[in-house]
mmCIF file of the N, C-alpha and C atoms, coordinates in Angstrom:
data_MODEL
# 
_entry.id   MODEL 
# 
loop_
_atom_site.group_PDB 
_atom_site.id 
_atom_site.type_symbol 
_atom_site.label_atom_id 
_atom_site.label_alt_id 
_atom_site.label_comp_id 
_atom_site.label_asym_id 
_atom_site.label_entity_id 
_atom_site.label_seq_id 
_atom_site.pdbx_PDB_ins_code 
_atom_site.Cartn_x 
_atom_site.Cartn_y 
_atom_site.Cartn_z 
_atom_site.occupancy 
_atom_site.B_iso_or_equiv 
_atom_site.pdbx_formal_charge 
_atom_site.auth_seq_id 
_atom_site.auth_comp_id 
_atom_site.auth_asym_id 
_atom_site.auth_atom_id 
_atom_site.pdbx_PDB_model_num 
ATOM 1   N N  . MET A 1 1  ? 11.708  -23.882 -16.823 1.00 0.00 ? 1  MET A N  1 
ATOM 2   C CA . MET A 1 1  ? 11.385  -24.906 -16.734 1.00 0.00 ? 1  MET A CA 1 
ATOM 3   C C  . MET A 1 1  ? 11.860  -26.177 -16.815 1.00 0.00 ? 1  MET A C  1 
ATOM 4   N N  . GLU A 1 2  ? 13.228  -26.041 -17.306 1.00 0.00 ? 2  GLU A N  1 
ATOM 5   C CA . GLU A 1 2  ? 13.875  -27.507 -17.307 1.00 0.00 ? 2  GLU A CA 1 
ATOM 6   C C  . GLU A 1 2  ? 14.311  -27.871 -15.746 1.00 0.00 ? 2  GLU A C  1 
ATOM 7   N N  . VAL A 1 3  ? 14.234  -26.402 -14.705 1.00 0.00 ? 3  VAL A N  1 
ATOM 8   C CA . VAL A 1 3  ? 14.469  -26.950 -13.250 1.00 0.00 ? 3  VAL A CA 1 
ATOM 9   C C  . VAL A 1 3  ? 13.227  -27.123 -13.120 1.00 0.00 ? 3  VAL A C  1 
ATOM 10  N N  . PHE A 1 4  ? 12.058  -27.108 -13.334 1.00 0.00 ? 4  PHE A N  1 
ATOM 11  C CA . PHE A 1 4  ? 10.760  -27.968 -12.557 1.00 0.00 ? 4  PHE A CA 1 
ATOM 12  C C  . PHE A 1 4  ? 10.823  -29.261 -12.829 1.00 0.00 ? 4  PHE A C  1 
ATOM 13  N N  . THR A 1 5  ? 11.019  -29.430 -13.873 1.00 0.00 ? 5  THR A N  1 
ATOM 14  C CA . THR A 1 5  ? 10.986  -31.156 -14.813 1.00 0.00 ? 5  THR A CA 1 
ATOM 15  C C  . THR A 1 5  ? 12.134  -31.472 -14.047 1.00 0.00 ? 5  THR A C  1 
ATOM 16  N N  . ASN A 1 6  ? 13.223  -31.347 -13.437 1.00 0.00 ? 6  ASN A N  1 
ATOM 17  C CA . ASN A 1 6  ? 14.601  -31.674 -12.704 1.00 0.00 ? 6  ASN A CA 1 
ATOM 18  C C  . ASN A 1 6  ? 13.798  -32.012 -11.358 1.00 0.00 ? 6  ASN A C  1 
ATOM 19  N N  . LEU A 1 7  ? 12.967  -31.046 -11.102 1.00 0.00 ? 7  LEU A N  1 
ATOM 20  C CA . LEU A 1 7  ? 12.570  -31.306 -9.493  1.00 0.00 ? 7  LEU A CA 1 
ATOM 21  C C  . LEU A 1 7  ? 11.408  -32.524 -9.869  1.00 0.00 ? 7  LEU A C  1 
ATOM 22  N N  . ILE A 1 8  ? 10.514  -32.710 -10.517 1.00 0.00 ? 8  ILE A N  1 
ATOM 23  C CA . ILE A 1 8  ? 9.510   -33.698 -10.772 1.00 0.00 ? 8  ILE A CA 1 
ATOM 24  C C  . ILE A 1 8  ? 10.376  -35.028 -10.869 1.00 0.00 ? 8  ILE A C  1 
ATOM 25  N N  . GLY A 1 9  ? 11.309  -34.901 -11.716 1.00 0.00 ? 9  GLY A N  1 
ATOM 26  C CA . GLY A 1 9  ? 12.281  -35.988 -11.433 1.00 0.00 ? 9  GLY A CA 1 
ATOM 27  C C  . GLY A 1 9  ? 13.181  -36.555 -10.532 1.00 0.00 ? 9  GLY A C  1 
ATOM 28  N N  . THR A 1 10 ? 13.353  -35.739 -9.706  1.00 0.00 ? 10 THR A N  1 
ATOM 29  C CA . THR A 1 10 ? 14.116  -35.556 -8.576  1.00 0.00 ? 10 THR A CA 1 
ATOM 30  C C  . THR A 1 10 ? 13.279  -35.777 -7.267  1.00 0.00 ? 10 THR A C  1 
ATOM 31  N N  . LEU A 1 11 ? 12.469  -35.414 -7.453  1.00 0.00 ? 11 LEU A N  1 
ATOM 32  C CA . LEU A 1 11 ? 11.209  -35.092 -5.964  1.00 0.00 ? 11 LEU A CA 1 
ATOM 33  C C  . LEU A 1 11 ? 9.825   -35.970 -5.936  1.00 0.00 ? 11 LEU A C  1 
ATOM 34  N N  . GLY A 1 12 ? 9.523   -36.027 -7.462  1.00 0.00 ? 12 GLY A N  1 
ATOM 35  C CA . GLY A 1 12 ? 8.185   -36.139 -7.476  1.00 0.00 ? 12 GLY A CA 1 
ATOM 36  C C  . GLY A 1 12 ? 7.060   -35.037 -8.195  1.00 0.00 ? 12 GLY A C  1 
ATOM 37  N N  . PHE A 1 13 ? 6.157   -35.685 -8.458  1.00 0.00 ? 13 PHE A N  1 
ATOM 38  C CA . PHE A 1 13 ? 5.321   -34.414 -8.885  1.00 0.00 ? 13 PHE A CA 1 
ATOM 39  C C  . PHE A 1 13 ? 4.340   -33.957 -7.744  1.00 0.00 ? 13 PHE A C  1 
ATOM 40  N N  . PRO A 1 14 ? 4.091   -34.400 -6.779  1.00 0.00 ? 14 PRO A N  1 
ATOM 41  C CA . PRO A 1 14 ? 3.562   -33.899 -5.838  1.00 0.00 ? 14 PRO A CA 1 
ATOM 42  C C  . PRO A 1 14 ? 4.402   -32.867 -5.114  1.00 0.00 ? 14 PRO A C  1 
ATOM 43  N N  . ILE A 1 15 ? 5.732   -33.216 -4.812  1.00 0.00 ? 15 ILE A N  1 
ATOM 44  C CA . ILE A 1 15 ? 6.447   -32.146 -3.978  1.00 0.00 ? 15 ILE A CA 1 
ATOM 45  C C  . ILE A 1 15 ? 7.018   -31.453 -5.249  1.00 0.00 ? 15 ILE A C  1 
ATOM 46  N N  . ALA A 1 16 ? 7.102   -31.552 -5.987  1.00 0.00 ? 16 ALA A N  1 
ATOM 47  C CA . ALA A 1 16 ? 7.260   -30.266 -6.846  1.00 0.00 ? 16 ALA A CA 1 
ATOM 48  C C  . ALA A 1 16 ? 5.893   -29.501 -7.197  1.00 0.00 ? 16 ALA A C  1 
ATOM 49  N N  . VAL A 1 17 ? 5.170   -29.725 -7.456  1.00 0.00 ? 17 VAL A N  1 
ATOM 50  C CA . VAL A 1 17 ? 3.576   -28.795 -7.453  1.00 0.00 ? 17 VAL A CA 1 
ATOM 51  C C  . VAL A 1 17 ? 4.003   -28.174 -5.866  1.00 0.00 ? 17 VAL A C  1 
ATOM 52  N N  . ALA A 1 18 ? 4.336   -28.791 -4.508  1.00 0.00 ? 18 ALA A N  1 
ATOM 53  C CA . ALA A 1 18 ? 4.026   -27.943 -3.376  1.00 0.00 ? 18 ALA A CA 1 
ATOM 54  C C  . ALA A 1 18 ? 4.916   -27.179 -3.451  1.00 0.00 ? 18 ALA A C  1 
ATOM 55  N N  . ALA A 1 19 ? 6.403   -27.437 -3.595  1.00 0.00 ? 19 ALA A N  1 
ATOM 56  C CA . ALA A 1 19 ? 7.351   -26.517 -3.621  1.00 0.00 ? 19 ALA A CA 1 
ATOM 57  C C  . ALA A 1 19 ? 6.883   -25.224 -4.797  1.00 0.00 ? 19 ALA A C  1 
ATOM 58  N N  . PHE A 1 20 ? 6.585   -25.580 -5.932  1.00 0.00 ? 20 PHE A N  1 
ATOM 59  C CA . PHE A 1 20 ? 6.068   -24.448 -6.814  1.00 0.00 ? 20 PHE A CA 1 
ATOM 60  C C  . PHE A 1 20 ? 5.224   -23.436 -6.562  1.00 0.00 ? 20 PHE A C  1 
ATOM 61  N N  . ALA A 1 21 ? 4.150   -24.393 -5.329  1.00 0.00 ? 21 ALA A N  1 
ATOM 62  C CA . ALA A 1 21 ? 2.623   -23.218 -4.832  1.00 0.00 ? 21 ALA A CA 1 
ATOM 63  C C  . ALA A 1 21 ? 3.392   -22.476 -4.002  1.00 0.00 ? 21 ALA A C  1 
ATOM 64  N N  . LEU A 1 22 ? 4.187   -23.033 -3.307  1.00 0.00 ? 22 LEU A N  1 
ATOM 65  C CA . LEU A 1 22 ? 5.177   -22.269 -2.054  1.00 0.00 ? 22 LEU A CA 1 
ATOM 66  C C  . LEU A 1 22 ? 5.744   -20.997 -2.534  1.00 0.00 ? 22 LEU A C  1 
ATOM 67  N N  . TRP A 1 23 ? 6.592   -21.374 -4.124  1.00 0.00 ? 23 TRP A N  1 
ATOM 68  C CA . TRP A 1 23 ? 7.059   -19.967 -4.217  1.00 0.00 ? 23 TRP A CA 1 
ATOM 69  C C  . TRP A 1 23 ? 6.229   -19.337 -5.026  1.00 0.00 ? 23 TRP A C  1 
ATOM 70  N N  . ASN A 1 24 ? 5.288   -19.616 -5.963  1.00 0.00 ? 24 ASN A N  1 
ATOM 71  C CA . ASN A 1 24 ? 4.413   -18.676 -6.405  1.00 0.00 ? 24 ASN A CA 1 
ATOM 72  C C  . ASN A 1 24 ? 3.326   -17.506 -5.277  1.00 0.00 ? 24 ASN A C  1 
ATOM 73  N N  . SER A 1 25 ? 3.483   -18.332 -3.909  1.00 0.00 ? 25 SER A N  1 
ATOM 74  C CA . SER A 1 25 ? 2.674   -17.957 -3.226  1.00 0.00 ? 25 SER A CA 1 
ATOM 75  C C  . SER A 1 25 ? 3.531   -16.380 -2.623  1.00 0.00 ? 25 SER A C  1 
ATOM 76  N N  . HIS A 1 26 ? 4.893   -17.036 -2.443  1.00 0.00 ? 26 HIS A N  1 
ATOM 77  C CA . HIS A 1 26 ? 6.076   -15.993 -1.828  1.00 0.00 ? 26 HIS A CA 1 
ATOM 78  C C  . HIS A 1 26 ? 6.107   -14.662 -2.654  1.00 0.00 ? 26 HIS A C  1 
ATOM 79  N N  . GLU A 1 27 ? 5.815   -15.073 -4.010  1.00 0.00 ? 27 GLU A N  1 
ATOM 80  C CA . GLU A 1 27 ? 6.186   -13.786 -4.741  1.00 0.00 ? 27 GLU A CA 1 
ATOM 81  C C  . GLU A 1 27 ? 4.867   -13.048 -5.346  1.00 0.00 ? 27 GLU A C  1 
ATOM 82  N N  . HIS A 1 28 ? 3.902   -13.522 -4.768  1.00 0.00 ? 28 HIS A N  1 
ATOM 83  C CA . HIS A 1 28 ? 2.485   -12.995 -4.948  1.00 0.00 ? 28 HIS A CA 1 
ATOM 84  C C  . HIS A 1 28 ? 2.592   -12.300 -3.597  1.00 0.00 ? 28 HIS A C  1 
ATOM 85  N N  . GLU A 1 29 ? 2.826   -12.539 -2.355  1.00 0.00 ? 29 GLU A N  1 
ATOM 86  C CA . GLU A 1 29 ? 3.259   -11.805 -1.347  1.00 0.00 ? 29 GLU A CA 1 
ATOM 87  C C  . GLU A 1 29 ? 4.120   -10.634 -1.416  1.00 0.00 ? 29 GLU A C  1 
ATOM 88  N N  . LYS A 1 30 ? 4.985   -11.132 -2.234  1.00 0.00 ? 30 LYS A N  1 
ATOM 89  C CA . LYS A 1 30 ? 5.960   -9.751  -2.147  1.00 0.00 ? 30 LYS A CA 1 
ATOM 90  C C  . LYS A 1 30 ? 5.259   -8.741  -3.378  1.00 0.00 ? 30 LYS A C  1 
ATOM 91  N N  . TYR A 1 31 ? 4.348   -9.094  -4.322  1.00 0.00 ? 31 TYR A N  1 
ATOM 92  C CA . TYR A 1 31 ? 3.731   -8.085  -4.825  1.00 0.00 ? 31 TYR A CA 1 
ATOM 93  C C  . TYR A 1 31 ? 2.833   -7.155  -3.993  1.00 0.00 ? 31 TYR A C  1 
ATOM 94  N N  . LEU A 1 32 ? 2.296   -7.982  -3.489  1.00 0.00 ? 32 LEU A N  1 
ATOM 95  C CA . LEU A 1 32 ? 1.105   -7.427  -2.508  1.00 0.00 ? 32 LEU A CA 1 
ATOM 96  C C  . LEU A 1 32 ? 1.514   -6.401  -1.516  1.00 0.00 ? 32 LEU A C  1 
ATOM 97  N N  . GLN A 1 33 ? 2.679   -6.668  -0.785  1.00 0.00 ? 33 GLN A N  1 
ATOM 98  C CA . GLN A 1 33 ? 3.590   -6.052  -0.200  1.00 0.00 ? 33 GLN A CA 1 
ATOM 99  C C  . GLN A 1 33 ? 4.030   -4.863  -0.478  1.00 0.00 ? 33 GLN A C  1 
ATOM 100 N N  . GLY A 1 34 ? 4.661   -4.658  -2.243  1.00 0.00 ? 34 GLY A N  1 
ATOM 101 C CA . GLY A 1 34 ? 4.703   -3.576  -2.463  1.00 0.00 ? 34 GLY A CA 1 
ATOM 102 C C  . GLY A 1 34 ? 3.440   -2.705  -2.425  1.00 0.00 ? 34 GLY A C  1 
ATOM 103 N N  . VAL A 1 35 ? 2.656   -3.286  -3.577  1.00 0.00 ? 35 VAL A N  1 
ATOM 104 C CA . VAL A 1 35 ? 1.112   -2.545  -3.423  1.00 0.00 ? 35 VAL A CA 1 
ATOM 105 C C  . VAL A 1 35 ? 0.704   -2.068  -2.351  1.00 0.00 ? 35 VAL A C  1 
ATOM 106 N N  . LEU A 1 36 ? 0.947   -2.336  -1.246  1.00 0.00 ? 36 LEU A N  1 
ATOM 107 C CA . LEU A 1 36 ? 0.227   -2.116  -0.181  1.00 0.00 ? 36 LEU A CA 1 
ATOM 108 C C  . LEU A 1 36 ? 1.188   -1.087  0.513   1.00 0.00 ? 36 LEU A C  1 
ATOM 109 N N  . GLU A 1 37 ? 2.530   -0.721  0.672   1.00 0.00 ? 37 GLU A N  1 
ATOM 110 C CA . GLU A 1 37 ? 3.437   -0.188  0.599   1.00 0.00 ? 37 GLU A CA 1 
ATOM 111 C C  . GLU A 1 37 ? 3.334   1.475   -0.284  1.00 0.00 ? 37 GLU A C  1 
ATOM 112 N N  . ASN A 1 38 ? 3.069   1.023   -1.545  1.00 0.00 ? 38 ASN A N  1 
ATOM 113 C CA . ASN A 1 38 ? 2.603   2.302   -2.359  1.00 0.00 ? 38 ASN A CA 1 
ATOM 114 C C  . ASN A 1 38 ? 1.334   2.574   -2.018  1.00 0.00 ? 38 ASN A C  1 
ATOM 115 N N  . THR A 1 39 ? 0.266   2.220   -1.730  1.00 0.00 ? 39 THR A N  1 
ATOM 116 C CA . THR A 1 39 ? -0.661  2.699   -1.018  1.00 0.00 ? 39 THR A CA 1 
ATOM 117 C C  . THR A 1 39 ? -0.960  3.297   -0.086  1.00 0.00 ? 39 THR A C  1 
ATOM 118 N N  . LEU A 1 40 ? -0.080  2.963   1.188   1.00 0.00 ? 40 LEU A N  1 
ATOM 119 C CA . LEU A 1 40 ? 0.347   3.907   2.275   1.00 0.00 ? 40 LEU A CA 1 
ATOM 120 C C  . LEU A 1 40 ? 0.971   5.254   2.125   1.00 0.00 ? 40 LEU A C  1 
ATOM 121 N N  . LYS A 1 41 ? 1.626   5.252   1.361   1.00 0.00 ? 41 LYS A N  1 
ATOM 122 C CA . LYS A 1 41 ? 2.480   6.470   0.992   1.00 0.00 ? 41 LYS A CA 1 
ATOM 123 C C  . LYS A 1 41 ? 1.596   7.164   0.265   1.00 0.00 ? 41 LYS A C  1 
ATOM 124 N N  . GLU A 1 42 ? 1.077   7.148   -0.725  1.00 0.00 ? 42 GLU A N  1 
ATOM 125 C CA . GLU A 1 42 ? -0.232  7.828   -1.483  1.00 0.00 ? 42 GLU A CA 1 
ATOM 126 C C  . GLU A 1 42 ? -0.870  8.300   -0.502  1.00 0.00 ? 42 GLU A C  1 
ATOM 127 N N  . ASN A 1 43 ? -1.631  7.496   0.195   1.00 0.00 ? 43 ASN A N  1 
ATOM 128 C CA . ASN A 1 43 ? -2.343  7.868   1.420   1.00 0.00 ? 43 ASN A CA 1 
ATOM 129 C C  . ASN A 1 43 ? -1.773  8.811   2.268   1.00 0.00 ? 43 ASN A C  1 
ATOM 130 N N  . THR A 1 44 ? -0.825  8.590   2.820   1.00 0.00 ? 44 THR A N  1 
ATOM 131 C CA . THR A 1 44 ? -0.162  9.449   3.573   1.00 0.00 ? 44 THR A CA 1 
ATOM 132 C C  . THR A 1 44 ? 0.372   10.874  3.324   1.00 0.00 ? 44 THR A C  1 
ATOM 133 N N  . ALA A 1 45 ? 0.332   10.911  1.766   1.00 0.00 ? 45 ALA A N  1 
ATOM 134 C CA . ALA A 1 45 ? 0.799   12.185  1.017   1.00 0.00 ? 45 ALA A CA 1 
ATOM 135 C C  . ALA A 1 45 ? -0.499  12.741  0.988   1.00 0.00 ? 45 ALA A C  1 
ATOM 136 N N  . ALA A 1 46 ? -2.180  12.200  0.602   1.00 0.00 ? 46 ALA A N  1 
ATOM 137 C CA . ALA A 1 46 ? -3.220  12.472  0.615   1.00 0.00 ? 46 ALA A CA 1 
ATOM 138 C C  . ALA A 1 46 ? -3.353  13.300  1.698   1.00 0.00 ? 46 ALA A C  1 
ATOM 139 N N  . ILE A 1 47 ? -3.351  12.855  2.977   1.00 0.00 ? 47 ILE A N  1 
ATOM 140 C CA . ILE A 1 47 ? -3.780  13.088  3.708   1.00 0.00 ? 47 ILE A CA 1 
ATOM 141 C C  . ILE A 1 47 ? -2.826  14.387  4.646   1.00 0.00 ? 47 ILE A C  1 
ATOM 142 N N  . ASN A 1 48 ? -1.566  14.474  4.616   1.00 0.00 ? 48 ASN A N  1 
ATOM 143 C CA . ASN A 1 48 ? -0.645  15.728  4.192   1.00 0.00 ? 48 ASN A CA 1 
ATOM 144 C C  . ASN A 1 48 ? -1.154  16.791  3.364   1.00 0.00 ? 48 ASN A C  1 
ATOM 145 N N  . ARG A 1 49 ? -1.690  16.855  2.727   1.00 0.00 ? 49 ARG A N  1 
ATOM 146 C CA . ARG A 1 49 ? -1.877  17.695  1.371   1.00 0.00 ? 49 ARG A CA 1 
ATOM 147 C C  . ARG A 1 49 ? -3.082  18.324  1.883   1.00 0.00 ? 49 ARG A C  1 
ATOM 148 N N  . LEU A 1 50 ? -4.172  17.199  2.341   1.00 0.00 ? 50 LEU A N  1 
ATOM 149 C CA . LEU A 1 50 ? -5.256  17.679  3.419   1.00 0.00 ? 50 LEU A CA 1 
ATOM 150 C C  . LEU A 1 50 ? -5.323  18.435  4.635   1.00 0.00 ? 50 LEU A C  1 
ATOM 151 N N  . SER A 1 51 ? -4.357  18.039  5.169   1.00 0.00 ? 51 SER A N  1 
ATOM 152 C CA . SER A 1 51 ? -3.926  18.680  6.385   1.00 0.00 ? 51 SER A CA 1 
ATOM 153 C C  . SER A 1 51 ? -3.517  20.268  6.459   1.00 0.00 ? 51 SER A C  1 
ATOM 154 N N  . ASP A 1 52 ? -2.910  20.170  5.462   1.00 0.00 ? 52 ASP A N  1 
ATOM 155 C CA . ASP A 1 52 ? -2.362  21.769  4.752   1.00 0.00 ? 52 ASP A CA 1 
ATOM 156 C C  . ASP A 1 52 ? -3.351  22.587  4.307   1.00 0.00 ? 52 ASP A C  1 
ATOM 157 N N  . LEU A 1 53 ? -4.274  22.240  3.464   1.00 0.00 ? 53 LEU A N  1 
ATOM 158 C CA . LEU A 1 53 ? -5.191  22.729  3.087   1.00 0.00 ? 53 LEU A CA 1 
ATOM 159 C C  . LEU A 1 53 ? -5.935  23.213  4.161   1.00 0.00 ? 53 LEU A C  1 
ATOM 160 N N  . ILE A 1 54 ? -6.574  22.081  4.832   1.00 0.00 ? 54 ILE A N  1 
ATOM 161 C CA . ILE A 1 54 ? -7.343  22.868  6.198   1.00 0.00 ? 54 ILE A CA 1 
ATOM 162 C C  . ILE A 1 54 ? -6.593  24.002  6.606   1.00 0.00 ? 54 ILE A C  1 
ATOM 163 N N  . GLU A 1 55 ? -5.459  23.703  6.909   1.00 0.00 ? 55 GLU A N  1 
ATOM 164 C CA . GLU A 1 55 ? -4.943  24.670  8.265   1.00 0.00 ? 55 GLU A CA 1 
ATOM 165 C C  . GLU A 1 55 ? -4.741  26.082  7.297   1.00 0.00 ? 55 GLU A C  1 
ATOM 166 N N  . ARG A 1 56 ? -4.451  25.733  6.257   1.00 0.00 ? 56 ARG A N  1 
ATOM 167 C CA . ARG A 1 56 ? -4.872  27.632  5.502   1.00 0.00 ? 56 ARG A CA 1 
ATOM 168 C C  . ARG A 1 56 ? -5.791  28.040  5.459   1.00 0.00 ? 56 ARG A C  1 
ATOM 169 N N  . VAL A 1 57 ? -7.057  26.854  5.270   1.00 0.00 ? 57 VAL A N  1 
ATOM 170 C CA . VAL A 1 57 ? -8.370  27.441  5.109   1.00 0.00 ? 57 VAL A CA 1 
ATOM 171 C C  . VAL A 1 57 ? -8.789  27.859  6.168   1.00 0.00 ? 57 VAL A C  1 
ATOM 172 N N  . THR A 1 58 ? -8.662  27.418  7.290   1.00 0.00 ? 58 THR A N  1 
ATOM 173 C CA . THR A 1 58 ? -8.950  27.825  9.052   1.00 0.00 ? 58 THR A CA 1 
ATOM 174 C C  . THR A 1 58 ? -8.065  29.183  9.280   1.00 0.00 ? 58 THR A C  1 
ATOM 175 N N  . ILE A 1 59 ? -6.481  29.331  8.803   1.00 0.00 ? 59 ILE A N  1 
ATOM 176 C CA . ILE A 1 59 ? -5.697  30.440  8.974   1.00 0.00 ? 59 ILE A CA 1 
ATOM 177 C C  . ILE A 1 59 ? -6.563  31.600  7.921   1.00 0.00 ? 59 ILE A C  1 
ATOM 178 N N  . VAL A 1 60 ? -7.028  31.451  6.948   1.00 0.00 ? 60 VAL A N  1 
ATOM 179 C CA . VAL A 1 60 ? -7.399  32.714  5.892   1.00 0.00 ? 60 VAL A CA 1 
ATOM 180 C C  . VAL A 1 60 ? -9.348  33.441  6.534   1.00 0.00 ? 60 VAL A C  1 
ATOM 181 N N  . GLY A 1 61 ? -9.948  32.098  7.027   1.00 0.00 ? 61 GLY A N  1 
ATOM 182 C CA . GLY A 1 61 ? -11.037 32.247  7.818   1.00 0.00 ? 61 GLY A CA 1 
ATOM 183 C C  . GLY A 1 61 ? -11.175 33.236  9.171   1.00 0.00 ? 61 GLY A C  1 
ATOM 184 N N  . THR A 1 62 ? -10.007 32.573  9.854   1.00 0.00 ? 62 THR A N  1 
ATOM 185 C CA . THR A 1 62 ? -9.725  33.619  10.976  1.00 0.00 ? 62 THR A CA 1 
ATOM 186 C C  . THR A 1 62 ? -9.274  34.786  10.716  1.00 0.00 ? 62 THR A C  1 
ATOM 187 N N  . VAL A 1 63 ? -8.419  35.420  9.965   1.00 0.00 ? 63 VAL A N  1 
ATOM 188 C CA . VAL A 1 63 ? -7.591  36.274  9.242   1.00 0.00 ? 63 VAL A CA 1 
ATOM 189 C C  . VAL A 1 63 ? -9.250  37.210  8.967   1.00 0.00 ? 63 VAL A C  1 
ATOM 190 N N  . LYS A 1 64 ? -10.129 36.899  8.162   1.00 0.00 ? 64 LYS A N  1 
ATOM 191 C CA . LYS A 1 64 ? -11.162 37.444  7.674   1.00 0.00 ? 64 LYS A CA 1 
ATOM 192 C C  . LYS A 1 64 ? -12.080 37.731  8.778   1.00 0.00 ? 64 LYS A C  1 
ATOM 193 N N  . GLY A 1 65 ? -12.333 36.812  9.652   1.00 0.00 ? 65 GLY A N  1 
ATOM 194 C CA . GLY A 1 65 ? -12.879 37.268  11.085  1.00 0.00 ? 65 GLY A CA 1 
ATOM 195 C C  . GLY A 1 65 ? -14.400 36.325  10.631  1.00 0.00 ? 65 GLY A C  1 
ATOM 196 N N  . GLY A 1 66 ? -14.287 35.086  9.625   1.00 0.00 ? 66 GLY A N  1 
ATOM 197 C CA . GLY A 1 66 ? -15.260 34.249  9.069   1.00 0.00 ? 66 GLY A CA 1 
ATOM 198 C C  . GLY A 1 66 ? -15.714 33.372  10.214  1.00 0.00 ? 66 GLY A C  1 
ATOM 199 N N  . HIS A 1 67 ? -14.750 33.053  11.395  1.00 0.00 ? 67 HIS A N  1 
ATOM 200 C CA . HIS A 1 67 ? -15.175 32.161  12.661  1.00 0.00 ? 67 HIS A CA 1 
ATOM 201 C C  . HIS A 1 67 ? -15.371 33.078  13.739  1.00 0.00 ? 67 HIS A C  1 
ATOM 202 N N  . ASP A 1 68 ? -15.680 34.361  13.736  1.00 0.00 ? 68 ASP A N  1 
ATOM 203 C CA . ASP A 1 68 ? -15.795 34.952  15.110  1.00 0.00 ? 68 ASP A CA 1 
ATOM 204 C C  . ASP A 1 68 ? -17.121 35.378  15.462  1.00 0.00 ? 68 ASP A C  1 
ATOM 205 N N  . ASN A 1 69 ? -17.850 33.971  15.853  1.00 0.00 ? 69 ASN A N  1 
ATOM 206 C CA . ASN A 1 69 ? -19.147 35.067  16.141  1.00 0.00 ? 69 ASN A CA 1 
ATOM 207 C C  . ASN A 1 69 ? -19.659 34.838  17.594  1.00 0.00 ? 69 ASN A C  1 
ATOM 208 N N  . GLU A 1 70 ? -18.633 35.044  18.021  1.00 0.00 ? 70 GLU A N  1 
ATOM 209 C CA . GLU A 1 70 ? -19.027 35.791  19.435  1.00 0.00 ? 70 GLU A CA 1 
ATOM 210 C C  . GLU A 1 70 ? -19.892 36.958  19.717  1.00 0.00 ? 70 GLU A C  1 
ATOM 211 N N  . ASN A 1 71 ? -19.352 37.812  19.040  1.00 0.00 ? 71 ASN A N  1 
ATOM 212 C CA . ASN A 1 71 ? -20.194 39.228  19.093  1.00 0.00 ? 71 ASN A CA 1 
ATOM 213 C C  . ASN A 1 71 ? -21.318 39.449  18.432  1.00 0.00 ? 71 ASN A C  1 
ATOM 214 N N  . LYS A 1 72 ? -21.838 38.489  18.190  1.00 0.00 ? 72 LYS A N  1 
ATOM 215 C CA . LYS A 1 72 ? -23.385 38.339  17.394  1.00 0.00 ? 72 LYS A CA 1 
ATOM 216 C C  . LYS A 1 72 ? -24.313 38.143  18.057  1.00 0.00 ? 72 LYS A C  1 
# 
């Protein structure tokens, strides 16, 4: 708070508020970037798990003859 008070005394209220708004915007952007990065990692992991599951189901269906409709 003392830094903000010093900025107001040195630069004036409008410039101090603008500097704070820029800093606050930057901090919010860093937070959102972290959330986005985490979400992308989680979605990638989920897609990989689904891909593995589909591959296993396809292999099991092929082995059991579940997809062999040509002889009917």
